[in-house]
N, C-alpha and C positions, 0 to 999 in steps of 0.2 A: 746389723740386722736389716738382711734383704728384701726389698718389697718387688711384688710382682709389676709387672710394666702397666697394669692398669690400675693398681691400686697405690701408685707411688704418689707422696705428696709432690705435685708439680703445679704449675701457674697454668692457671685457666683464663682464658681471655683476658691475660694481664693481669687478674687479681690472683696472687698465691694464696694455697687453702692455708687455713690456720695450723701450727705446729701440732703435730700429734693427731690429726685429723686424718679418718680414713675415710675414702668414699667406696661405695661398692661398685664393682667391674662394670655393671652396666650403664653408672653415671656417665663414662667417657665414650660411651658408644653411641655416635648420630647416625648410624646406618639405618635408612628407611622412615626417617622424618621427612624428607621431601616425598616420598611414596605416601605417606600419610596426609601430607599436604593437598597433593595430585588427587588424592581419593576422595577428599573432602570438597574441591574446588569444581573438578569434573563434572558432576551432575549439575551443576548450578550453570556452567559454562554452555553445557551442551543444551539444558533447556533456554538461554539467552539463544543461543546460535538458532534453535529451532523457531524461537519466537520471531527473530530478525526475519527468518527465511517465508514464514507465514506472513507477516507484514509486506514483505517485499513482494510474494504473488499476489496479495489484495491490491497493493498499488499497481502494480504491472497489469492487472485486470482492468482495473479502474480508468487507466490509461487507455487500454485498448478499447474500452464500450465508449469513452469521449471520442476517442478518435473516428470511431465507425459511424458516430452520430455527425461529426464532421466532414467526413467522405459522403455521405447520404446527402448532407445539405450542398455539397457543391453541386452534385450530380444533379440535386433539386433545382438549383439555379439556371441550371442549362436545360432540364427537361420539368418543368413545373407539374405538368400533368401527369407524369408517369411515377404515381406513387409505388407503385409495384416495384418499378427499377430503383428507386431509394430505399427501399427496403433488401432487394437483393445487394445493392452496393454495401448497405451496411454489414450485413451477415457476411460477406464476402472480405469485406475489410477487417471484419474480427473473426477471421479462422482459427487464429491460434487459441481461442478463448474454449476449453473444454464445455462440451454440451451446448455451445452456441450461446448467442444472445436475443434477447427480445426487442422486436421494434415495434413502438407506439405507431397509429396510422399517422402520416406527415400531415402536418398543418400548411395550409397556403394562404396567404390571404394581404391584405395592403394596411399600410399606415402611413404616418406622416415620416418625414425625412429623419425627424430629431429622436425618434424610437420610443417615444413616450406617450404620445398623443394619436387619437384616431385609429387606433388598432381595430382591425374587422378582419376575424378569421374568415375566409371564402369571399372576401370583398362584398358583402351582403350589402354593406354599405361601404362607399365611397369615401374616404376620408375628405371632406372639403373644406373645414375650417382648421387646416394646418396654422400654426403661427407663422408670421411672415418670416420669410428668407428659407421656409421649408417647403417641400413637395410631398405629393404623395409617393409613395414606393411601394413593391411590392416583395413579399419576404416566403422562406419557406423555414419551418420548426421541424426537426425532427428529436424525437426522443428516445433514447436506447435506455437497456437495462440488462445486468447479469445479477444471477442470483449467486453470490459467493460462499462457498461452505469451507471455512478453516481445516485445514490437515487435523489440528488435533483440536480436542474440546479444552479452550482456556477458562480458566474462572473470571467470571465476571465479561464474556465474550459471547455473544449470543451464537448460537450453532448455524446460521445463516444469516448474510449480511448482503443488502441489496444494493449494488452499486449502479448507478444511473448517469447517464450522458447526454445531453443537450445542447442543440446547437441550431441557432437562428442567423441564417444570411439573407441580405436581401438583395433583389437581381431585378 
């Protein structure tokens, strides 16, 4: 008795079929299996990729906001009275941020050189009681912020995230 090639009793994966057992023709066909696997995995991988891209954008904008604050603080150490210039430097440094950043009014003041005691915004009171081995120094503080909106609405993630950067430098 002849058997068709698809229903013949033949070893499969090293295990012979029982004597006299016949399998249907589709049993031996494995075409399309990887297509089904890809169809199941591709949406999950795409979602994961989009999440990584969105997270990367948020990290990039956070770094830009912090760098803008630092650039403005560096400018402020050389020009402590020019608050408009500090704000302009911060905005110019974050030129790649869509919609621009917000710069809070720069704060200048004085404090003890240990950075912990005698802090006085505007130097209304000169820090005279600094601990020994410290002296009074001037500082400038810049705070920047950006309202980041993710590309997609993610469950559990707010529709808008405020990224902030702050830098204090002595001069």
